[in-house]
N, C-alpha and C positions, 0 to 999 in steps of 0.2 A: 736628779745625780746629775753632777759634773763629768763631763768626758776624764778620762784619761790622757793628759797631753805630756809629748817630748820632752817640753823646758821640766817638766817634775820629774822626769829620769835622770835627765842633765843634773838636776839640783842636788840631787839624792846622792848622784855616784862624785861631784865634788864633796859631797859634804861629806861624804865617808871619807874621800881622802883624807879632806881635813880632819878628821877625828881620828885616824889610826895615827895620825903624827904628829897632833899639836904640840903636844910640850916636848919635841925635839927641833925645831928650825922656826923663831919668830917670821924669818923671812922667806918662806914657802907659806908659813898661814897668810900672810899680806897676799901672797900669788892667789889662796886659794879663795880668798874674801872675795879678792877682784874677779875672778870666775865665777862667784858669786855672783858679786853684781852687774855682771855683763851679761847673765841668764836670764837676769828678770827686766834689766835694762831693753831685752831682746824679745819680750813673753810676748809683743803682737806682732813679729815678725812671723813670715811665712816658715822659715826653719827649724821654729821652736815650738810654733804653735800649733803646729796641726795634732789629732789625735790618734791616739796608740792604743789604745783602751785592749787590752787583750781579750782575744774570747777564748772561754776553757771547753776541751772537746774531752770526750769520752775518750779512753786506753783505742778501745776497736775505732772512733770514726776519726780522733786522731791519729793516727797509723796511716790508716785508708789515705786521705788526703795527703801525705810525708811521706811515703812509702818512695815516692818517684824522686824525690830529693834528697832521701836521708842520708844517703852514705858519703855527701857531702859536696861542696870542700864545707866542714864539720870539725874545726877545730879541735872541741873537746872530745871527738872519734880518736883523734890524730894523736890525743897526750893518753888517754885508756890505751891504746893499742900500744906507743910505745915502751908498755908496762909491759902489757899481756901478750903481747906478740910472743915477745922473746920467752916467758913464760909458758908460753904454750906450745911454742918451738923445742922447748928442758925438756919437758913430762909428754910430748906425742911419740907415737911410736908406729911402727907397723901391725897390723894387727889388734890394737887397742880398740876396745869400746868406747865412743867417746859421744856426745851429749852435749849439743849447744842448746842449751836453754832457753827461752826466750828469743830466739836465734835471730830476729826481723828481715833482714833481708842477706842470715847468713852467711855476714864476715868470717866471724871467728870459726864456721864448719866449712869453709871455702880453706882455711889455713889446716884445720884439721884433715881432712881431707887427704890434702897435698902431703900432708908427713906421713899418708899412710894408717891413720885410722878408720875402724867401719863406725861413720859418723850417720848420727839421727839428729837434726831437729826439730824442734817444736815451737809453736806461737801462735797468737791468738787470732794472728792479723793474716788473714788471707790472703792481701796483697801485698805484704811482706813477704808470706812464704811464697809467692810465685815469683821472686825476683829470686827469692833464696833457692829456687827449682832450678831458675837458670845459670845461675852462678855457679851453682855448685850439682851439675847432674847425676852423680856417684852417690851423692846420700841421700837419706830417707827422710821426707820432711812431711809432719801433719800439724793439722789443727789442733792444740788442746793450752791447758790452764798449767801453767808451773804451781797452781797450788794443790793441783789432783792429777797427778803425772801418771801415763795412761800405758807404765812398762812396770816390769815385775823387781821385786827387791834384789836388789846387786846388780844389774842388768848391764852396769858399764864401768869400767875402770876409770875415764874422767869424765867430768862435768866441768862449763864451762856458764856462767852467767851474767850477764854483761848488761847492764846500763837499763836494767829491767825491775830487778826489783824495788826501784826507789818509787815504782806506781801503786803499790802494794800499803797501805796504810802500816802495817807490820808488817815485815819477813818469815816469823817464825814460821807459820804453817809450812812456806817455801822452804826456805830452807829444812825442813824436817823430810819434806818428799823428795829435794835433790840426795838430803844423805840417804834417804831411804834405796836408789834404785843405782849407789854405788857398790859395787863389791866390799871387801874387808880391804883395808889400804887404799882404797883408792883417793881420787883428789878431784877437789870441787875450788874452780877459781872463779871469784864473785868479784864485779867492779860496780860501782856505784858512786855517785855524786855523793859529794863528801860535805856535811852539814855545812863548813864553812864557805865553799863554793855557792850559799844561796845570797851571798854580800849581793850581788851583781843581778839580785832577780829568782835567780835558782829554777826555774822552771824550765821543761821541755818545751822551746820556745820554737816556731816553725813561723815558716810568712816571712815577711820584711818589716823596718819600722821604713816609714816614709810617708808623703799626702799620698792619698789614694791606695795604701797596700791593706792588707788585713794582717794581724799577726794575732798568733794561734798557738794557746801551748796543752799540750795534758800537764796532768798536776804533777810533780814531784813532792814524794816526802821523806824526812830529811833525818834517816835513822842514825842515832850517836849509837858510839863504840859500845855501851852499855846494852843495849838493845839486843846489837851484833852478838854478842861477845855471851849471851844469854840464850840469844836462839841455837850459835855451835854448840853451848855445850851441852843443851835437851835432845838436841839432834845427835849426839854423839859424836862431834868435828871436832880435833885437834889445830888450833891456829899453827899453820908453819911459819908464816910470814905476813906481813903489810905493809905496802908502801903507801905512802900518802902525795898524792903527784900534783904540785904544784899547780898556779895558772902558770900556761905559758905565755908567751911575747907575743903568738900568733894570737892566743884564747883572748887576751888583752889588746891586741889591736883592733880585731875583726867587731867590738862590743862596740856600739852605736856612739858612745857617750866618746869614744877616740877619736873622731871625725872634727869633733870642736872641742876638747881640752884633752889631748892623751897623755900630759903628766898625770893630771886628776884623774884617769883610767886608770893607770899605772899604780899612784898612791892607793885606788880603794885595793885592787885584786893580789898586787906583786905580795909574793912571797905566799897565799894562804892555798891552802892547799886545793883542789877542784875537784880530784874524785881519788877514794882511794880500792886497793886492788887487796882483798884477802885472795890467800892461800892456805887451805884446809886441807886435812887429810881425816877419812875415816877411819878410828880404833881398828885394828885387826882384831 
């Protein structure tokens, strides 16, 4: 089997930038075609020909390896937090019982704790939880499964599940569990990679792109609006709001293709939603 090479990825990004705007500007199309020709001409050069064949890891193994560097710099996390942090600051309050589900390193648990919530975090990764406990010593953390939460019905007033349900082929069971542990009138915030964000590969990549570097990923399943809405309705959750946050300049600039063809990278991704954030309320 032929390896995946860096020039394959470059050609894909430039081609996507061409496809998204081919009808608008012939001069720009000529530029994209010239970039494709340049990539083909450099196929044997070391800057383009190195292998980047990504290695898929399980959720457990992937996050064990990724834990130490997960928090950043990570432009996607920065985008997600630009929406979720103000939302949680509005919803959180002293004495509220709050759950950070699939909490990872405790990014949002730290915020909930700072807002005075009685905070609990749960995650499948002991390695991520070790970092969370250091970060938020006041919170309670335990290993667990978001599809089988070890909490009583109605145990929380507020819950957040951040960039995690994408790792499930279907989020329906997890959504039902999150709704179950919410008190009547409680609020759930879910953030997840947007299906349109998959245009640049769409997986939870970590490691690096470069000669001698290993690129790994945990698989993201792209859940469409119909899947989410059916899951929310089945769980008795009302949609309060949905934000579709577009790719930021920082995300686009951080893509490896931008180092070679920045205009094409922008043409491929700019204006497309990268993550979406749902605000949901359990019916009283």
